[in-house]
C-alpha positions as CSV (number, residue, x, y, z in Angstrom):
1,X,-51.4,5.0,46.6
2,X,-47.7,4.2,46.7
3,X,-46.2,0.7,46.4
4,X,-45.4,-0.9,49.7
5,X,-41.7,-1.4,48.7
6,X,-41.3,2.3,47.9
7,X,-42.7,3.3,51.2
8,X,-39.9,1.6,53.2
9,X,-36.6,3.4,52.7
10,X,-33.7,1.1,51.8
11,X,-36.0,-1.8,51.0
12,X,-35.1,-4.0,48.0
13,X,-36.9,-3.1,44.8
14,X,-39.5,-5.5,43.4
15,X,-37.6,-6.2,40.3
16,X,-34.6,-7.5,42.3
17,X,-36.9,-9.9,44.1
18,X,-38.3,-11.2,40.8
19,X,-34.9,-11.4,39.1
20,X,-32.4,-12.4,41.9
21,X,-29.5,-13.1,39.6
22,X,-26.2,-11.3,40.1
23,X,-23.3,-11.1,37.7
24,X,-19.7,-11.3,38.9
25,X,-18.9,-7.9,37.4
26,X,-22.2,-6.1,37.7
27,X,-20.6,-2.7,37.6
28,X,-21.7,-0.5,34.7
29,X,-19.3,1.3,32.4
30,X,-19.8,5.0,32.7
31,X,-20.1,7.3,29.7
32,X,-16.8,8.8,30.7
33,X,-15.0,5.4,30.8
34,X,-16.6,4.5,27.5
35,X,-15.4,7.7,25.9
36,X,-11.9,7.1,27.3
37,X,-11.8,3.6,25.8
38,X,-13.1,4.9,22.5
39,X,-10.5,7.7,22.4
40,X,-7.7,5.3,23.3
41,X,-8.7,2.7,20.7
42,X,-9.1,5.3,18.0
43,X,-5.7,6.8,18.9
44,X,-4.0,3.4,18.7
45,X,-5.5,2.8,15.3
46,X,-4.4,6.3,14.1
47,X,-0.9,5.8,15.4
48,X,-0.7,2.4,13.7
49,X,-1.9,3.9,10.4
50,X,0.6,6.7,10.6
51,X,3.4,4.3,11.3
52,X,2.4,2.1,8.3
53,X,2.2,5.2,6.0
54,X,5.6,6.4,7.2
55,X,7.2,3.0,6.7
56,X,5.9,2.7,3.1
57,X,6.9,6.3,2.2
58,X,10.3,6.4,3.8
59,X,11.8,3.3,2.3
60,X,14.1,4.4,-0.6
61,X,16.1,1.6,-2.1
62,X,15.0,-2.0,-2.3
63,X,17.9,-4.3,-2.9
64,X,18.5,-6.7,-5.7
65,X,21.5,-8.5,-7.0
66,X,22.8,-7.4,-10.4
67,X,21.3,-9.7,-13.0
68,X,21.3,-9.9,-16.8
69,X,17.8,-9.2,-18.1
70,X,17.8,-9.3,-21.9
71,X,20.3,-9.2,-24.9
72,X,20.4,-5.9,-26.8
73,X,19.8,-7.7,-30.0
74,X,16.5,-9.2,-28.7
75,X,14.9,-5.8,-27.8
76,X,14.1,-3.4,-30.7
77,X,13.6,0.3,-30.2
78,X,10.2,1.1,-28.8
79,X,9.6,-2.5,-27.5
80,X,9.0,-3.6,-24.0
81,X,10.3,-6.7,-22.2
82,X,8.7,-8.3,-19.2
83,X,10.9,-9.7,-16.4
84,X,10.9,-10.3,-12.7
85,X,13.2,-8.3,-10.4
86,X,14.5,-8.2,-7.7
87,X,12.7,-11.5,-6.9
88,X,10.5,-13.8,-8.8
89,X,7.5,-12.3,-7.0
90,X,8.2,-8.8,-8.4
91,X,7.0,-8.2,-12.0
92,X,8.9,-5.5,-13.9
93,X,8.9,-4.1,-17.4
94,X,11.7,-2.6,-19.5
95,X,11.3,-0.1,-22.4
96,X,13.9,0.5,-25.0
97,X,13.5,4.2,-25.7
98,X,16.3,4.7,-28.2
99,X,19.5,3.0,-29.4
100,X,21.2,3.6,-26.1
101,X,18.4,4.5,-23.6
102,X,16.6,2.0,-21.6
103,X,14.2,2.4,-18.7
104,X,12.7,-0.2,-16.4
105,X,10.0,0.0,-13.7
106,X,8.1,-2.2,-11.3
107,X,5.0,-3.3,-13.1
108,X,2.9,-2.7,-10.0
109,X,1.0,0.6,-9.9
110,X,1.8,2.6,-6.8
111,X,-1.8,3.2,-6.0
112,X,-3.1,-0.4,-5.3
113,X,-0.6,-2.6,-7.1
114,X,-2.5,-3.3,-10.3
115,X,-0.4,-4.1,-13.4
116,X,0.7,-1.2,-15.6
117,X,1.4,-1.6,-19.3
118,X,3.0,0.6,-21.9
119,X,0.9,2.7,-24.3
120,X,3.3,3.8,-27.0
121,X,0.8,5.9,-28.9
122,X,0.4,8.1,-25.7
123,X,4.0,7.7,-24.5
124,X,2.9,6.6,-21.0
125,X,2.5,3.6,-18.6
126,X,-1.2,3.0,-17.9
127,X,-3.0,1.3,-15.0
128,X,-6.4,0.2,-16.2
129,X,-7.8,-0.5,-12.7
130,X,-8.2,3.2,-11.6
131,X,-7.0,5.0,-14.8
132,X,-3.6,6.0,-13.4
133,X,-1.0,7.2,-15.9
134,X,2.7,7.5,-15.6
135,X,5.4,9.1,-17.8
136,X,7.1,6.6,-20.0
137,X,10.6,7.8,-19.3
138,X,10.6,9.0,-15.7
139,X,7.7,7.0,-14.3
140,X,6.2,10.3,-12.8
141,X,2.5,10.4,-12.1
142,X,0.6,12.1,-15.0
143,X,-3.0,11.5,-13.9
144,X,-5.2,9.4,-11.7
145,X,-5.1,8.4,-8.1
146,X,-1.4,7.3,-7.7
147,X,0.4,9.7,-5.4
148,X,4.0,8.7,-6.2
149,X,6.0,7.6,-9.3
150,X,6.6,4.0,-10.3
151,X,9.5,2.3,-8.6
152,X,12.4,2.4,-11.0
153,X,14.9,-0.3,-11.7
154,X,18.5,0.9,-12.3
155,X,19.9,-0.5,-15.6
156,X,23.3,-0.8,-17.2
157,X,24.3,-1.9,-20.7
158,X,27.4,-4.1,-20.3
159,X,30.0,-5.0,-22.9
160,X,28.7,-8.6,-23.0
161,X,25.7,-7.3,-25.0
162,X,23.2,-7.6,-22.2
163,X,21.1,-5.1,-20.3
164,X,21.6,-5.7,-16.6
165,X,19.4,-4.7,-13.6
166,X,21.5,-3.3,-10.8
167,X,18.9,-2.5,-8.2
168,X,15.4,-1.2,-7.5
169,X,14.9,2.4,-6.5
170,X,11.7,3.2,-4.6
171,X,10.7,6.8,-5.2
172,X,8.8,8.9,-2.8
């Protein structure tokens, strides 16, 4: 036998009598609306990530005022010198390759920013965090997860007997 409420067409269901509460926005979100919001939200996140990736990859030269770094007499061939450039928050390292050749790089790995150090026996810069390796002279990626070379610092030996940093070049 059928329920008395179901027999009368248009009558209020029993559950509404038992729970007479109504919300201000009782409308349901349809599957189509949910999918639309999901696609729009995912698209916004994707566009934000693409914009961030483009911004980090397209920057080329980070400034920096010319500054004396170290005296030639204080840096023997094959030795490294730690310094900060272009600001005090940017660790950098310089290597004296030969009598008249110097290279300097940001000390931050281009993968996740861990500190790189020189391994003279292997002629490379090494990042111990994720085993990334860079060429000692060019800063090019040799192995590991980094996708771009180390950021290089342009150097100049001046007649005053000092090695000067002239600017920082961010490589793509």
